[in-house]
Every structure is written in structure tokens, then in C-alpha cells.
C-alpha positions as CSV (number, residue, x, y, z in Angstrom):
1,X,96.1,-38.1,-71.7
2,X,95.5,-34.7,-73.2
3,X,94.2,-31.7,-71.0
4,X,90.6,-32.0,-73.0
5,X,90.5,-35.6,-72.2
6,X,91.7,-35.1,-68.3
7,X,88.9,-32.5,-67.5
8,X,86.4,-34.5,-69.2
9,X,87.4,-37.1,-66.9
10,X,87.0,-34.9,-63.8
11,X,83.8,-33.4,-65.5
12,X,81.9,-36.8,-65.8
13,X,83.5,-39.9,-64.8
14,X,81.3,-40.8,-61.9
15,X,83.3,-43.8,-60.9
16,X,86.2,-41.3,-60.1
17,X,84.1,-39.1,-58.3
18,X,82.2,-41.7,-56.4
19,X,85.9,-43.2,-55.1
20,X,87.2,-39.4,-54.5
21,X,84.2,-38.9,-52.5
22,X,84.5,-42.0,-50.5
23,X,88.4,-41.6,-49.8
24,X,88.0,-38.1,-49.0
25,X,85.8,-38.5,-46.2
26,X,88.3,-40.5,-44.5
27,X,90.9,-38.2,-45.2
28,X,88.9,-35.4,-43.5
29,X,88.6,-37.2,-40.3
30,X,92.5,-37.3,-39.7
31,X,92.3,-33.2,-39.7
32,X,91.6,-31.6,-36.3
33,X,90.3,-28.6,-37.4
34,X,87.4,-30.5,-39.2
35,X,86.4,-32.1,-36.2
36,X,85.8,-29.1,-34.5
37,X,83.2,-28.0,-37.0
38,X,79.3,-28.9,-36.5
39,X,77.8,-31.7,-38.5
40,X,76.1,-29.5,-40.7
41,X,79.0,-27.2,-41.7
42,X,81.0,-30.7,-42.0
43,X,78.4,-31.6,-44.9
44,X,78.4,-28.2,-46.4
45,X,82.1,-28.2,-46.5
46,X,82.4,-31.5,-48.3
47,X,79.5,-30.6,-50.4
48,X,81.4,-27.4,-51.6
49,X,84.7,-29.5,-52.3
50,X,83.1,-32.3,-54.2
51,X,80.9,-29.8,-56.5
52,X,83.6,-27.4,-57.2
53,X,86.0,-30.3,-58.8
54,X,83.9,-31.0,-61.4
55,X,82.6,-27.7,-61.9
56,X,86.0,-25.9,-62.1
57,X,86.9,-28.4,-64.7
58,X,84.0,-27.8,-66.7
59,X,84.6,-24.0,-66.5
60,X,88.1,-24.6,-67.6
61,X,87.1,-26.8,-70.8
62,X,84.4,-24.4,-71.9
63,X,86.9,-21.5,-71.4
64,X,89.5,-23.2,-73.1
65,X,87.2,-24.2,-76.1
66,X,87.2,-27.9,-75.5
67,X,83.3,-28.0,-74.5
68,X,80.3,-25.9,-75.4
69,X,79.2,-23.2,-73.1
70,X,76.0,-25.2,-72.2
71,X,74.4,-26.2,-69.3
72,X,72.8,-28.9,-70.1
73,X,75.7,-30.7,-72.1
74,X,78.8,-29.4,-69.9
75,X,77.5,-28.0,-66.4
76,X,74.9,-30.4,-65.4
77,X,76.8,-33.8,-65.7
78,X,79.7,-32.0,-63.6
79,X,77.0,-31.3,-60.9
80,X,75.7,-34.7,-61.2
81,X,79.2,-36.2,-60.8
82,X,79.8,-33.8,-57.8
83,X,76.8,-34.5,-55.8
84,X,77.5,-38.5,-56.5
85,X,80.9,-37.9,-54.8
86,X,79.3,-36.1,-52.1
87,X,76.7,-38.8,-51.5
88,X,79.0,-41.6,-51.7
89,X,80.9,-40.0,-48.8
90,X,78.1,-39.4,-46.8
91,X,76.9,-43.2,-47.4
92,X,80.4,-44.1,-46.1
93,X,79.6,-42.7,-42.8
94,X,76.3,-43.5,-42.4
95,X,76.9,-45.7,-39.4
96,X,77.9,-42.6,-37.3
97,X,75.0,-40.8,-37.9
98,X,72.7,-43.1,-35.7
């Protein structure tokens, strides 16, 4: 897999992002410092992680010339993938919110 293919994979592959979101939600539970955060702070922290990965990948790919400097063609799909990962992770723990 080439670097451009890998960056595109990180930016737009929603299945990978959804799986990552699901798994990260369980991994974070094992860290004591995460448990000490308030509920809203946890959600913002997780949202930041999930949005950062595809957005950073899109910025790297645009800076390297692999993708066009376009919000609609590059950044928006990355944001959608990150939000999907966040939503999937939240759904994995919906039973605890009741």
C-alpha cells in the first residue's frame, strides 16, 4: 500500500473508522485518568480523537499533493468518517447512559 492509498484509507474508509470508534471506546475505559473525567469531557475528548485522525490524514495528503485543496472533496469526507467513528463508539456505550 502506498502512502497516498494509506492516507485515503484513513480519510474515507467508514468501516475502518466505525470499527476504530467501537474499539477505542473500550480501550479508553481501561485508563484510570479517563474514568476521572466528567461525562461531557469524555465525549469531547473522544470526539477530538476521532476527528483528528482523518482530518490530519487529509491535511497531510493535501500538503503532499495527493489530494486537492478542497473542503468538499477532501476535508468533508474526513470529517464524516471521524464523526461516524465517534457515533459508533457512543452507540457501543449507550446501555451505560441510562
